[in-house]
N, C-alpha and C positions, 0 to 999 in steps of 0.2 A: 201608374201614370202613363206609361207607354200605350197600354191598352186603350185609354181614353183618347190619347192623341191619334192613335190608328183609327178609332171610330169617327172622330171629328173630321179628320182628313179625308177618309173614305166617304163620309157623308158629303162633304164638299164636292169631291170628284164626282160622286154619283148625281148630285143635283146639277151640275154643270153638264155632264154628259147626257142626263135625262132631258134637260132643257134643249140641247142641241137636237137630240133625237126627235122630240116633240116638234120642233120647228121645221125639221125636214120632212117629217112624216105628214104633217098637216100643212105644209107649205106656208108657213108663217115666217115672216121676216125676224131675224135675230135683232135684238137691241144691241147696238154696238157703239162705242164712243166715236165721237166726230173724227173724221179723217181715216176710218177704217172700215172695211167692208167685210164683216164677219160671215155674211152669206156667201160672198165670192170664195171665201176659204173652205167653209163646210160643204158647199155645194160643187166644189171643183171635183175633178177626177180623182184627187187625192183623199176625197171624203170617204172612199170605200177602198178596201183592200181584199183582193180576191173576191169581188162581188159582195162583200159584207160591209155595212156601214161601220165605220171606226167606232161609233158610239156603243155599239152592241157588245163587242169584247171589253170596251171600257167600263161599261155599266156592270158587266159580269165581274171584272176585276175588283171594282170598288165594293161590290156586294161580298165577295169572298173576304176581302180585307176587313170589312165591317164584321162579319160573323167570326173571323179569326179573332179579332180584338175583343168582341163580346164574349167568346168562349174563354178567352184567356182571363177576361175580368171575372167571369163566373167560376174560374178554376176548374174547367172541365178537363179531365185527364187526357181524353182523346186528342185534344188539341195541343197537348204539351210535348208531344213526340217530335223527335229531331227531324223525321221524314216530313212531317206537316211544316214545321218551321222552314227548312230548306225549300220546300216547294212553294211556299208563300214568298220567300226571298227570290226564287228563280222567277216567278211570274212578275214579281215587282221590278226586277232587273230588266225583264222583257218590256214591260210597261214604259219604263224610263227611257230605254233605248229607242222604242218606237216613237214615243212622244218627242225625244230630241230630233229624230228624223223628220217628224211632221213640223217641228219648229224650224228646221233647216228648210223645208219646202216652203214654209210661209215667208221666210226671210229672203231666200234667194231665187226661188222659182216663181211663187206667186206675187211676191213682193206686196203682200197684204198681211195684216195681223188679224187674229181672232182672239180677243181678250179671254173668251171662255176656253179656248184650246190652250192658252198659256196658263190659265188658272189649273187646268187639268194636269198640265206638265208639271207645274209647281207642287201639286198635291201628290203626283206620282213620285217625284224626287223626294219630297219630305217623308212619305211613307216608307221609302226605302232606307232613308237615313235613320228613321225611328226603329225599323226592324233590326238594322245592323249595329246600331250604337248601343 
């Protein structure tokens, strides 16, 4: 069951990150609920870290978690090792911490919310919970 939850959550995170990446790459406005400006958030200077779009490592994270969940589901021994598990947990912790930092930026610096960013943050948090519980 944990494997399926990891796959579902990582798919949601991937879809959100890919949508943001697509909108930025092709300069398409994000659909955002009334009263919020998702474009102001994702196109701000905080949309990149060290010159890299935040969505790129996000997409990578969700792909890795999806593959991990799939390999666990298929009972692949190479993904059962303790080193692999702790590596996935470590990148998940990093993802949650970075996502929480970006949520802080939205709330206190930009004073704008991006619903897609929040969904990604929630997905990251839930992935970490599923991994450690």
